[in-house]
mmCIF file as Biopython writes it, N, C-alpha, C and O atoms, coordinates in Angstrom:
data_model
#
loop_
_atom_site.group_PDB
_atom_site.id
_atom_site.type_symbol
_atom_site.label_atom_id
_atom_site.label_alt_id
_atom_site.label_comp_id
_atom_site.label_asym_id
_atom_site.label_entity_id
_atom_site.label_seq_id
_atom_site.pdbx_PDB_ins_code
_atom_site.Cartn_x
_atom_site.Cartn_y
_atom_site.Cartn_z
_atom_site.occupancy
_atom_site.B_iso_or_equiv
_atom_site.auth_seq_id
_atom_site.auth_asym_id
_atom_site.pdbx_PDB_model_num
ATOM 1   N N  . MET A ? 1  ? 74.603 100.953 91.192  1.0 0.0 1  A 1 
ATOM 2   C CA . MET A ? 1  ? 73.480 101.756 90.820  1.0 0.0 1  A 1 
ATOM 3   C C  . MET A ? 1  ? 72.267 100.870 90.410  1.0 0.0 1  A 1 
ATOM 4   O O  . MET A ? 1  ? 72.396 100.040 89.511  1.0 0.0 1  A 1 
ATOM 5   N N  . ALA A ? 2  ? 71.184 101.033 91.015  1.0 0.0 2  A 1 
ATOM 6   C CA . ALA A ? 2  ? 70.193 100.074 90.808  1.0 0.0 2  A 1 
ATOM 7   C C  . ALA A ? 2  ? 69.456 100.398 89.476  1.0 0.0 2  A 1 
ATOM 8   O O  . ALA A ? 2  ? 69.468 101.565 89.084  1.0 0.0 2  A 1 
ATOM 9   N N  . GLY A ? 3  ? 68.833 99.464  88.776  1.0 0.0 3  A 1 
ATOM 10  C CA . GLY A ? 3  ? 68.060 99.822  87.501  1.0 0.0 3  A 1 
ATOM 11  C C  . GLY A ? 3  ? 68.921 99.673  86.292  1.0 0.0 3  A 1 
ATOM 12  O O  . GLY A ? 3  ? 70.099 99.331  86.396  1.0 0.0 3  A 1 
ATOM 13  N N  . TYR A ? 4  ? 68.325 99.935  85.097  1.0 0.0 4  A 1 
ATOM 14  C CA . TYR A ? 4  ? 68.958 99.749  83.897  1.0 0.0 4  A 1 
ATOM 15  C C  . TYR A ? 4  ? 69.745 101.055 83.688  1.0 0.0 4  A 1 
ATOM 16  O O  . TYR A ? 4  ? 69.205 102.117 83.998  1.0 0.0 4  A 1 
ATOM 17  N N  . HIS A ? 5  ? 70.960 101.038 83.191  1.0 0.0 5  A 1 
ATOM 18  C CA . HIS A ? 5  ? 71.709 102.143 82.848  1.0 0.0 5  A 1 
ATOM 19  C C  . HIS A ? 5  ? 72.927 101.742 82.058  1.0 0.0 5  A 1 
ATOM 20  O O  . HIS A ? 5  ? 73.282 100.564 82.024  1.0 0.0 5  A 1 
ATOM 21  N N  . CYS A ? 6  ? 73.600 102.732 81.398  1.0 0.0 6  A 1 
ATOM 22  C CA . CYS A ? 6  ? 74.703 102.328 80.632  1.0 0.0 6  A 1 
ATOM 23  C C  . CYS A ? 6  ? 75.975 102.868 81.233  1.0 0.0 6  A 1 
ATOM 24  O O  . CYS A ? 6  ? 75.969 103.706 82.134  1.0 0.0 6  A 1 
ATOM 25  N N  . HIS A ? 7  ? 77.105 102.339 80.682  1.0 0.0 7  A 1 
ATOM 26  C CA . HIS A ? 7  ? 78.433 102.745 81.180  1.0 0.0 7  A 1 
ATOM 27  C C  . HIS A ? 7  ? 79.250 103.282 80.001  1.0 0.0 7  A 1 
ATOM 28  O O  . HIS A ? 7  ? 79.129 102.845 78.857  1.0 0.0 7  A 1 
ATOM 29  N N  . PHE A ? 8  ? 80.116 104.289 80.370  1.0 0.0 8  A 1 
ATOM 30  C CA . PHE A ? 8  ? 80.947 104.816 79.180  1.0 0.0 8  A 1 
ATOM 31  C C  . PHE A ? 8  ? 82.418 104.827 79.661  1.0 0.0 8  A 1 
ATOM 32  O O  . PHE A ? 8  ? 82.765 104.814 80.842  1.0 0.0 8  A 1 
ATOM 33  N N  . ILE A ? 9  ? 83.250 104.852 78.564  1.0 0.0 9  A 1 
ATOM 34  C CA . ILE A ? 9  ? 84.592 104.998 78.831  1.0 0.0 9  A 1 
ATOM 35  C C  . ILE A ? 9  ? 85.124 105.997 77.716  1.0 0.0 9  A 1 
ATOM 36  O O  . ILE A ? 9  ? 84.742 105.874 76.552  1.0 0.0 9  A 1 
ATOM 37  N N  . ALA A ? 10 ? 85.910 106.872 78.057  1.0 0.0 10 A 1 
ATOM 38  C CA . ALA A ? 10 ? 86.500 107.815 77.141  1.0 0.0 10 A 1 
ATOM 39  C C  . ALA A ? 10 ? 87.493 107.235 76.179  1.0 0.0 10 A 1 
ATOM 40  O O  . ALA A ? 10 ? 88.200 106.308 76.574  1.0 0.0 10 A 1 
ATOM 41  N N  . ALA A ? 11 ? 87.613 107.675 74.992  1.0 0.0 11 A 1 
ATOM 42  C CA . ALA A ? 11 ? 88.650 107.122 73.974  1.0 0.0 11 A 1 
ATOM 43  C C  . ALA A ? 11 ? 90.009 107.067 74.627  1.0 0.0 11 A 1 
ATOM 44  O O  . ALA A ? 11 ? 90.721 106.086 74.407  1.0 0.0 11 A 1 
ATOM 45  N N  . ASP A ? 12 ? 90.393 107.964 75.350  1.0 0.0 12 A 1 
ATOM 46  C CA . ASP A ? 12 ? 91.628 107.837 75.931  1.0 0.0 12 A 1 
ATOM 47  C C  . ASP A ? 12 ? 91.787 106.955 77.179  1.0 0.0 12 A 1 
ATOM 48  O O  . ASP A ? 12 ? 92.888 106.801 77.706  1.0 0.0 12 A 1 
ATOM 49  N N  . ARG A ? 13 ? 90.716 106.405 77.620  1.0 0.0 13 A 1 
ATOM 50  C CA . ARG A ? 13 ? 90.584 105.389 78.784  1.0 0.0 13 A 1 
ATOM 51  C C  . ARG A ? 13 ? 90.866 106.189 80.152  1.0 0.0 13 A 1 
ATOM 52  O O  . ARG A ? 13 ? 91.127 105.544 81.168  1.0 0.0 13 A 1 
ATOM 53  N N  . ARG A ? 14 ? 90.818 107.419 80.174  1.0 0.0 14 A 1 
ATOM 54  C CA . ARG A ? 14 ? 91.162 108.106 81.398  1.0 0.0 14 A 1 
ATOM 55  C C  . ARG A ? 14 ? 89.988 108.564 82.322  1.0 0.0 14 A 1 
ATOM 56  O O  . ARG A ? 14 ? 90.141 109.125 83.407  1.0 0.0 14 A 1 
ATOM 57  N N  . ALA A ? 15 ? 88.725 108.225 81.706  1.0 0.0 15 A 1 
ATOM 58  C CA . ALA A ? 15 ? 87.341 108.577 82.309  1.0 0.0 15 A 1 
ATOM 59  C C  . ALA A ? 15 ? 86.452 107.492 81.979  1.0 0.0 15 A 1 
ATOM 60  O O  . ALA A ? 15 ? 86.572 106.892 80.911  1.0 0.0 15 A 1 
ATOM 61  N N  . GLY A ? 16 ? 85.609 107.214 82.785  1.0 0.0 16 A 1 
ATOM 62  C CA . GLY A ? 16 ? 84.485 106.352 82.539  1.0 0.0 16 A 1 
ATOM 63  C C  . GLY A ? 16 ? 83.628 106.181 83.699  1.0 0.0 16 A 1 
ATOM 64  O O  . GLY A ? 16 ? 84.035 106.639 84.766  1.0 0.0 16 A 1 
ATOM 65  N N  . GLY A ? 17 ? 82.452 105.566 83.654  1.0 0.0 17 A 1 
ATOM 66  C CA . GLY A ? 17 ? 81.620 105.263 84.719  1.0 0.0 17 A 1 
ATOM 67  C C  . GLY A ? 17 ? 80.198 105.105 84.311  1.0 0.0 17 A 1 
ATOM 68  O O  . GLY A ? 17 ? 79.901 104.807 83.154  1.0 0.0 17 A 1 
ATOM 69  N N  . HIS A ? 18 ? 79.272 105.310 85.293  1.0 0.0 18 A 1 
ATOM 70  C CA . HIS A ? 18 ? 77.727 105.087 84.892  1.0 0.0 18 A 1 
ATOM 71  C C  . HIS A ? 18 ? 77.210 106.254 84.143  1.0 0.0 18 A 1 
ATOM 72  O O  . HIS A ? 18 ? 77.637 107.391 84.344  1.0 0.0 18 A 1 
ATOM 73  N N  . LEU A ? 19 ? 76.309 105.976 83.295  1.0 0.0 19 A 1 
ATOM 74  C CA . LEU A ? 19 ? 75.467 106.946 82.490  1.0 0.0 19 A 1 
ATOM 75  C C  . LEU A ? 19 ? 74.080 106.867 82.690  1.0 0.0 19 A 1 
ATOM 76  O O  . LEU A ? 19 ? 73.396 106.317 81.827  1.0 0.0 19 A 1 
ATOM 77  N N  . PRO A ? 20 ? 73.533 107.365 83.762  1.0 0.0 20 A 1 
ATOM 78  C CA . PRO A ? 20 ? 72.033 107.207 84.096  1.0 0.0 20 A 1 
ATOM 79  C C  . PRO A ? 20 ? 71.165 107.901 83.023  1.0 0.0 20 A 1 
ATOM 80  O O  . PRO A ? 20 ? 70.052 107.439 82.770  1.0 0.0 20 A 1 
ATOM 81  N N  . ASP A ? 21 ? 71.632 108.990 82.385  1.0 0.0 21 A 1 
ATOM 82  C CA . ASP A ? 21 ? 70.917 109.773 81.665  1.0 0.0 21 A 1 
ATOM 83  C C  . ASP A ? 21 ? 71.694 110.524 80.598  1.0 0.0 21 A 1 
ATOM 84  O O  . ASP A ? 21 ? 72.714 111.102 80.972  1.0 0.0 21 A 1 
ATOM 85  N N  . CYS A ? 22 ? 71.365 110.590 79.384  1.0 0.0 22 A 1 
ATOM 86  C CA . CYS A ? 22 ? 72.138 111.491 78.387  1.0 0.0 22 A 1 
ATOM 87  C C  . CYS A ? 22 ? 71.392 111.723 77.105  1.0 0.0 22 A 1 
ATOM 88  O O  . CYS A ? 22 ? 70.412 111.045 76.798  1.0 0.0 22 A 1 
ATOM 89  N N  . ARG A ? 23 ? 71.883 112.716 76.345  1.0 0.0 23 A 1 
ATOM 90  C CA . ARG A ? 23 ? 71.674 112.863 75.006  1.0 0.0 23 A 1 
ATOM 91  C C  . ARG A ? 23 ? 72.829 112.993 74.140  1.0 0.0 23 A 1 
ATOM 92  O O  . ARG A ? 23 ? 73.678 113.845 74.403  1.0 0.0 23 A 1 
ATOM 93  N N  . VAL A ? 24 ? 72.953 112.190 73.074  1.0 0.0 24 A 1 
ATOM 94  C CA . VAL A ? 24 ? 74.142 112.097 72.183  1.0 0.0 24 A 1 
ATOM 95  C C  . VAL A ? 24 ? 73.914 112.448 70.835  1.0 0.0 24 A 1 
ATOM 96  O O  . VAL A ? 24 ? 72.857 112.145 70.283  1.0 0.0 24 A 1 
ATOM 97  N N  . GLU A ? 25 ? 74.927 113.138 70.186  1.0 0.0 25 A 1 
ATOM 98  C CA . GLU A ? 25 ? 74.978 113.488 68.823  1.0 0.0 25 A 1 
ATOM 99  C C  . GLU A ? 25 ? 76.275 112.812 68.291  1.0 0.0 25 A 1 
ATOM 100 O O  . GLU A ? 25 ? 77.309 112.997 68.933  1.0 0.0 25 A 1 
ATOM 101 N N  . GLY A ? 26 ? 76.300 112.102 67.256  1.0 0.0 26 A 1 
ATOM 102 C CA . GLY A ? 26 ? 77.574 111.580 66.697  1.0 0.0 26 A 1 
ATOM 103 C C  . GLY A ? 26 ? 78.442 110.718 67.434  1.0 0.0 26 A 1 
ATOM 104 O O  . GLY A ? 26 ? 79.612 111.038 67.645  1.0 0.0 26 A 1 
ATOM 105 N N  . ALA A ? 27 ? 77.909 109.565 67.870  1.0 0.0 27 A 1 
ATOM 106 C CA . ALA A ? 27 ? 78.625 108.736 68.886  1.0 0.0 27 A 1 
ATOM 107 C C  . ALA A ? 27 ? 78.675 107.257 68.344  1.0 0.0 27 A 1 
ATOM 108 O O  . ALA A ? 27 ? 77.784 106.800 67.629  1.0 0.0 27 A 1 
ATOM 109 N N  . THR A ? 28 ? 79.650 106.633 68.689  1.0 0.0 28 A 1 
ATOM 110 C CA . THR A ? 28 ? 79.655 105.194 68.387  1.0 0.0 28 A 1 
ATOM 111 C C  . THR A ? 28 ? 79.263 104.289 69.665  1.0 0.0 28 A 1 
ATOM 112 O O  . THR A ? 28 ? 79.862 104.384 70.736  1.0 0.0 28 A 1 
ATOM 113 N N  . VAL A ? 29 ? 78.309 103.498 69.460  1.0 0.0 29 A 1 
ATOM 114 C CA . VAL A ? 29 ? 77.808 102.586 70.692  1.0 0.0 29 A 1 
ATOM 115 C C  . VAL A ? 29 ? 78.080 101.272 70.313  1.0 0.0 29 A 1 
ATOM 116 O O  . VAL A ? 29 ? 77.826 100.748 69.229  1.0 0.0 29 A 1 
ATOM 117 N N  . ALA A ? 30 ? 78.737 100.672 71.511  1.0 0.0 30 A 1 
ATOM 118 C CA . ALA A ? 30 ? 79.006 99.198  71.469  1.0 0.0 30 A 1 
ATOM 119 C C  . ALA A ? 30 ? 78.213 98.503  72.574  1.0 0.0 30 A 1 
ATOM 120 O O  . ALA A ? 30 ? 78.115 98.986  73.702  1.0 0.0 30 A 1 
ATOM 121 N N  . VAL A ? 31 ? 77.677 97.399  72.222  1.0 0.0 31 A 1 
ATOM 122 C CA . VAL A ? 31 ? 76.774 96.630  73.178  1.0 0.0 31 A 1 
ATOM 123 C C  . VAL A ? 31 ? 77.460 95.284  73.270  1.0 0.0 31 A 1 
ATOM 124 O O  . VAL A ? 31 ? 77.712 94.637  72.254  1.0 0.0 31 A 1 
ATOM 125 N N  . ALA A ? 32 ? 77.749 94.881  74.429  1.0 0.0 32 A 1 
ATOM 126 C CA . ALA A ? 32 ? 78.480 93.475  74.706  1.0 0.0 32 A 1 
ATOM 127 C C  . ALA A ? 32 ? 77.347 92.374  74.805  1.0 0.0 32 A 1 
ATOM 128 O O  . ALA A ? 32 ? 76.450 92.517  75.636  1.0 0.0 32 A 1 
ATOM 129 N N  . ALA A ? 33 ? 77.379 91.349  74.022  1.0 0.0 33 A 1 
ATOM 130 C CA . ALA A ? 33 ? 76.578 90.141  74.081  1.0 0.0 33 A 1 
ATOM 131 C C  . ALA A ? 33 ? 77.275 89.211  75.072  1.0 0.0 33 A 1 
ATOM 132 O O  . ALA A ? 33 ? 78.403 88.768  74.857  1.0 0.0 33 A 1 
ATOM 133 N N  . LEU A ? 34 ? 76.540 88.922  76.199  1.0 0.0 34 A 1 
ATOM 134 C CA . LEU A ? 34 ? 77.068 88.014  77.153  1.0 0.0 34 A 1 
ATOM 135 C C  . LEU A ? 34 ? 76.324 86.721  77.164  1.0 0.0 34 A 1 
ATOM 136 O O  . LEU A ? 34 ? 75.255 86.659  77.770  1.0 0.0 34 A 1 
ATOM 137 N N  . PRO A ? 35 ? 76.825 85.646  76.516  1.0 0.0 35 A 1 
ATOM 138 C CA . PRO A ? 35 ? 76.146 84.464  76.594  1.0 0.0 35 A 1 
ATOM 139 C C  . PRO A ? 35 ? 76.051 83.743  78.022  1.0 0.0 35 A 1 
ATOM 140 O O  . PRO A ? 35 ? 75.190 82.923  78.341  1.0 0.0 35 A 1 
ATOM 141 N N  . ASN A ? 36 ? 76.976 84.154  78.724  1.0 0.0 36 A 1 
ATOM 142 C CA . ASN A ? 36 ? 77.138 83.449  80.118  1.0 0.0 36 A 1 
ATOM 143 C C  . ASN A ? 36 ? 77.558 84.581  81.214  1.0 0.0 36 A 1 
ATOM 144 O O  . ASN A ? 36 ? 78.646 85.149  81.124  1.0 0.0 36 A 1 
ATOM 145 N N  . PHE A ? 37 ? 76.711 84.847  82.161  1.0 0.0 37 A 1 
ATOM 146 C CA . PHE A ? 37 ? 77.136 85.841  83.158  1.0 0.0 37 A 1 
ATOM 147 C C  . PHE A ? 37 ? 76.810 85.345  84.536  1.0 0.0 37 A 1 
ATOM 148 O O  . PHE A ? 37 ? 75.720 84.881  84.870  1.0 0.0 37 A 1 
ATOM 149 N N  . SER A ? 38 ? 77.811 85.483  85.263  1.0 0.0 38 A 1 
ATOM 150 C CA . SER A ? 38 ? 77.601 84.976  86.705  1.0 0.0 38 A 1 
ATOM 151 C C  . SER A ? 38 ? 77.891 86.098  87.758  1.0 0.0 38 A 1 
ATOM 152 O O  . SER A ? 38 ? 78.950 86.722  87.689  1.0 0.0 38 A 1 
ATOM 153 N N  . LEU A ? 39 ? 77.005 86.354  88.694  1.0 0.0 39 A 1 
ATOM 154 C CA . LEU A ? 39 ? 77.118 87.369  89.705  1.0 0.0 39 A 1 
ATOM 155 C C  . LEU A ? 39 ? 76.802 86.776  91.052  1.0 0.0 39 A 1 
ATOM 156 O O  . LEU A ? 39 ? 75.711 86.285  91.339  1.0 0.0 39 A 1 
ATOM 157 N N  . ARG A ? 40 ? 77.899 86.862  91.901  1.0 0.0 40 A 1 
ATOM 158 C CA . ARG A ? 40 ? 77.646 86.492  93.262  1.0 0.0 40 A 1 
ATOM 159 C C  . ARG A ? 40 ? 77.433 87.650  94.193  1.0 0.0 40 A 1 
ATOM 160 O O  . ARG A ? 40 ? 78.247 88.568  94.299  1.0 0.0 40 A 1 
ATOM 161 N N  . LEU A ? 41 ? 76.315 87.575  94.861  1.0 0.0 41 A 1 
ATOM 162 C CA . LEU A ? 41 ? 76.016 88.676  95.740  1.0 0.0 41 A 1 
ATOM 163 C C  . LEU A ? 41 ? 76.198 88.231  97.338  1.0 0.0 41 A 1 
ATOM 164 O O  . LEU A ? 41 ? 76.205 87.060  97.715  1.0 0.0 41 A 1 
ATOM 165 N N  . PRO A ? 42 ? 76.326 89.260  98.101  1.0 0.0 42 A 1 
ATOM 166 C CA . PRO A ? 42 ? 76.464 88.774  99.698  1.0 0.0 42 A 1 
ATOM 167 C C  . PRO A ? 42 ? 75.197 88.366  100.009 1.0 0.0 42 A 1 
ATOM 168 O O  . PRO A ? 42 ? 74.194 88.752  99.408  1.0 0.0 42 A 1 
ATOM 169 N N  . ASP A ? 43 ? 75.208 87.424  101.138 1.0 0.0 43 A 1 
ATOM 170 C CA . ASP A ? 43 ? 73.920 87.028  101.625 1.0 0.0 43 A 1 
ATOM 171 C C  . ASP A ? 43 ? 73.728 87.433  103.101 1.0 0.0 43 A 1 
ATOM 172 O O  . ASP A ? 43 ? 73.067 86.744  103.878 1.0 0.0 43 A 1 
ATOM 173 N N  . SER A ? 44 ? 74.278 88.470  103.417 1.0 0.0 44 A 1 
ATOM 174 C CA . SER A ? 44 ? 74.265 88.985  104.959 1.0 0.0 44 A 1 
ATOM 175 C C  . SER A ? 44 ? 72.834 89.853  104.962 1.0 0.0 44 A 1 
ATOM 176 O O  . SER A ? 44 ? 72.256 90.362  104.001 1.0 0.0 44 A 1 
ATOM 177 N N  . GLN A ? 45 ? 72.483 89.846  106.311 1.0 0.0 45 A 1 
ATOM 178 C CA . GLN A ? 45 ? 71.104 90.477  106.448 1.0 0.0 45 A 1 
ATOM 179 C C  . GLN A ? 45 ? 71.229 91.893  106.117 1.0 0.0 45 A 1 
ATOM 180 O O  . GLN A ? 45 ? 70.283 92.499  105.613 1.0 0.0 45 A 1 
ATOM 181 N N  . GLU A ? 46 ? 72.511 92.535  106.412 1.0 0.0 46 A 1 
ATOM 182 C CA . GLU A ? 46 ? 72.413 93.888  105.969 1.0 0.0 46 A 1 
ATOM 183 C C  . GLU A ? 46 ? 72.221 94.186  104.468 1.0 0.0 46 A 1 
ATOM 184 O O  . GLU A ? 46 ? 71.541 95.117  104.038 1.0 0.0 46 A 1 
ATOM 185 N N  . PHE A ? 47 ? 72.961 93.210  103.651 1.0 0.0 47 A 1 
ATOM 186 C CA . PHE A ? 47 ? 72.695 93.364  102.309 1.0 0.0 47 A 1 
ATOM 187 C C  . PHE A ? 47 ? 71.309 93.038  101.718 1.0 0.0 47 A 1 
ATOM 188 O O  . PHE A ? 47 ? 70.800 93.716  100.825 1.0 0.0 47 A 1 
ATOM 189 N N  . LEU A ? 48 ? 70.735 91.957  102.271 1.0 0.0 48 A 1 
ATOM 190 C CA . LEU A ? 48 ? 69.356 91.475  102.088 1.0 0.0 48 A 1 
ATOM 191 C C  . LEU A ? 48 ? 68.331 92.479  102.336 1.0 0.0 48 A 1 
ATOM 192 O O  . LEU A ? 48 ? 67.300 92.558  101.668 1.0 0.0 48 A 1 
ATOM 193 N N  . GLN A ? 49 ? 68.630 93.244  103.307 1.0 0.0 49 A 1 
ATOM 194 C CA . GLN A ? 49 ? 67.590 94.391  103.777 1.0 0.0 49 A 1 
ATOM 195 C C  . GLN A ? 49 ? 67.842 95.716  103.214 1.0 0.0 49 A 1 
ATOM 196 O O  . GLN A ? 49 ? 67.127 96.652  103.571 1.0 0.0 49 A 1 
ATOM 197 N N  . SER A ? 50 ? 68.862 95.904  102.304 1.0 0.0 50 A 1 
ATOM 198 C CA . SER A ? 50 ? 69.094 97.164  101.780 1.0 0.0 50 A 1 
ATOM 199 C C  . SER A ? 50 ? 67.917 97.776  101.119 1.0 0.0 50 A 1 
ATOM 200 O O  . SER A ? 50 ? 67.137 97.096  100.451 1.0 0.0 50 A 1 
ATOM 201 N N  . ASP A ? 51 ? 67.776 99.094  101.303 1.0 0.0 51 A 1 
ATOM 202 C CA . ASP A ? 51 ? 66.721 99.767  100.602 1.0 0.0 51 A 1 
ATOM 203 C C  . ASP A ? 51 ? 67.359 100.335 99.332  1.0 0.0 51 A 1 
ATOM 204 O O  . ASP A ? 51 ? 68.252 101.163 99.510  1.0 0.0 51 A 1 
ATOM 205 N N  . LEU A ? 52 ? 67.049 100.029 98.146  1.0 0.0 52 A 1 
ATOM 206 C CA . LEU A ? 52 ? 67.491 100.463 96.924  1.0 0.0 52 A 1 
ATOM 207 C C  . LEU A ? 52 ? 66.524 101.291 96.181  1.0 0.0 52 A 1 
ATOM 208 O O  . LEU A ? 52 ? 66.696 101.433 94.971  1.0 0.0 52 A 1 
ATOM 209 N N  . THR A ? 53 ? 65.525 101.854 96.771  1.0 0.0 53 A 1 
ATOM 210 C CA . THR A ? 53 ? 64.429 102.656 96.071  1.0 0.0 53 A 1 
ATOM 211 C C  . THR A ? 53 ? 64.753 104.014 95.954  1.0 0.0 53 A 1 
ATOM 212 O O  . THR A ? 53 ? 64.144 104.664 95.105  1.0 0.0 53 A 1 
ATOM 213 N N  . GLY A ? 54 ? 65.715 104.636 96.743  1.0 0.0 54 A 1 
ATOM 214 C CA . GLY A ? 54 ? 65.985 106.107 96.708  1.0 0.0 54 A 1 
ATOM 215 C C  . GLY A ? 54 ? 66.841 106.556 95.520  1.0 0.0 54 A 1 
ATOM 216 O O  . GLY A ? 54 ? 67.418 105.729 94.815  1.0 0.0 54 A 1 
ATOM 217 N N  . ASP A ? 55 ? 66.915 107.878 95.305  1.0 0.0 55 A 1 
ATOM 218 C CA . ASP A ? 55 ? 67.690 108.403 94.267  1.0 0.0 55 A 1 
ATOM 219 C C  . ASP A ? 55 ? 69.135 108.677 94.868  1.0 0.0 55 A 1 
ATOM 220 O O  . ASP A ? 55 ? 69.304 109.609 95.655  1.0 0.0 55 A 1 
ATOM 221 N N  . ARG A ? 56 ? 70.090 107.908 94.510  1.0 0.0 56 A 1 
ATOM 222 C CA . ARG A ? 56 ? 71.425 108.027 95.017  1.0 0.0 56 A 1 
ATOM 223 C C  . ARG A ? 56 ? 72.321 108.634 94.040  1.0 0.0 56 A 1 
ATOM 224 O O  . ARG A ? 56 ? 73.503 108.296 94.099  1.0 0.0 56 A 1 
ATOM 225 N N  . ARG A ? 57 ? 71.973 109.439 93.186  1.0 0.0 57 A 1 
ATOM 226 C CA . ARG A ? 57 ? 72.849 110.027 92.247  1.0 0.0 57 A 1 
ATOM 227 C C  . ARG A ? 57 ? 74.140 110.885 92.865  1.0 0.0 57 A 1 
ATOM 228 O O  . ARG A ? 57 ? 75.282 110.888 92.405  1.0 0.0 57 A 1 
ATOM 229 N N  . GLN A ? 58 ? 73.669 111.586 93.992  1.0 0.0 58 A 1 
ATOM 230 C CA . GLN A ? 58 ? 74.624 112.396 94.574  1.0 0.0 58 A 1 
ATOM 231 C C  . GLN A ? 58 ? 75.741 111.575 95.186  1.0 0.0 58 A 1 
ATOM 232 O O  . GLN A ? 58 ? 76.919 111.924 95.114  1.0 0.0 58 A 1 
ATOM 233 N N  . GLU A ? 59 ? 75.328 110.468 95.792  1.0 0.0 59 A 1 
ATOM 234 C CA . GLU A ? 59 ? 76.417 109.565 96.337  1.0 0.0 59 A 1 
ATOM 235 C C  . GLU A ? 59 ? 77.233 108.924 95.308  1.0 0.0 59 A 1 
ATOM 236 O O  . GLU A ? 59 ? 78.438 108.739 95.481  1.0 0.0 59 A 1 
ATOM 237 N N  . LEU A ? 60 ? 76.558 108.544 94.140  1.0 0.0 60 A 1 
ATOM 238 C CA . LEU A ? 60 ? 77.335 107.903 93.045  1.0 0.0 60 A 1 
ATOM 239 C C  . LEU A ? 60 ? 78.241 109.009 92.561  1.0 0.0 60 A 1 
ATOM 240 O O  . LEU A ? 60 ? 79.414 108.673 92.399  1.0 0.0 60 A 1 
ATOM 241 N N  . GLU A ? 61 ? 77.921 110.283 92.293  1.0 0.0 61 A 1 
ATOM 242 C CA . GLU A ? 61 ? 78.752 111.232 91.760  1.0 0.0 61 A 1 
ATOM 243 C C  . GLU A ? 61 ? 80.018 111.394 92.769  1.0 0.0 61 A 1 
ATOM 244 O O  . GLU A ? 61 ? 81.149 111.457 92.286  1.0 0.0 61 A 1 
ATOM 245 N N  . LYS A ? 62 ? 79.851 111.449 93.935  1.0 0.0 62 A 1 
ATOM 246 C CA . LYS A ? 62 ? 80.995 111.478 94.951  1.0 0.0 62 A 1 
ATOM 247 C C  . LYS A ? 62 ? 81.945 110.367 94.777  1.0 0.0 62 A 1 
ATOM 248 O O  . LYS A ? 62 ? 83.165 110.526 94.731  1.0 0.0 62 A 1 
ATOM 249 N N  . ILE A ? 63 ? 81.296 109.154 94.678  1.0 0.0 63 A 1 
ATOM 250 C CA . ILE A ? 63 ? 82.213 107.935 94.533  1.0 0.0 63 A 1 
ATOM 251 C C  . ILE A ? 63 ? 83.015 107.931 93.285  1.0 0.0 63 A 1 
ATOM 252 O O  . ILE A ? 63 ? 84.194 107.577 93.278  1.0 0.0 63 A 1 
ATOM 253 N N  . GLU A ? 64 ? 82.363 108.330 92.213  1.0 0.0 64 A 1 
ATOM 254 C CA . GLU A ? 64 ? 83.169 108.238 90.827  1.0 0.0 64 A 1 
ATOM 255 C C  . GLU A ? 64 ? 84.054 109.329 90.473  1.0 0.0 64 A 1 
ATOM 256 O O  . GLU A ? 64 ? 84.675 109.311 89.410  1.0 0.0 64 A 1 
ATOM 257 N N  . ARG A ? 65 ? 84.156 110.373 91.391  1.0 0.0 65 A 1 
ATOM 258 C CA . ARG A ? 65 ? 85.168 111.437 91.099  1.0 0.0 65 A 1 
ATOM 259 C C  . ARG A ? 65 ? 86.531 111.031 91.365  1.0 0.0 65 A 1 
ATOM 260 O O  . ARG A ? 65 ? 87.458 111.815 91.167  1.0 0.0 65 A 1 
#
């Protein structure tokens, strides 16, 4: 999922995923401080030419079910 977003995990750890938008009342929020983070991305032409500008929420919902 492109762009800034949060992740959630249920207290019983049976559900979790991306959280692109929400309203919350009475929650505990934890933020991880990562002093060092490494991410390796593919360098194929297919990946480098990917269009990440569209709204892909429907695709994401299907994948996360």
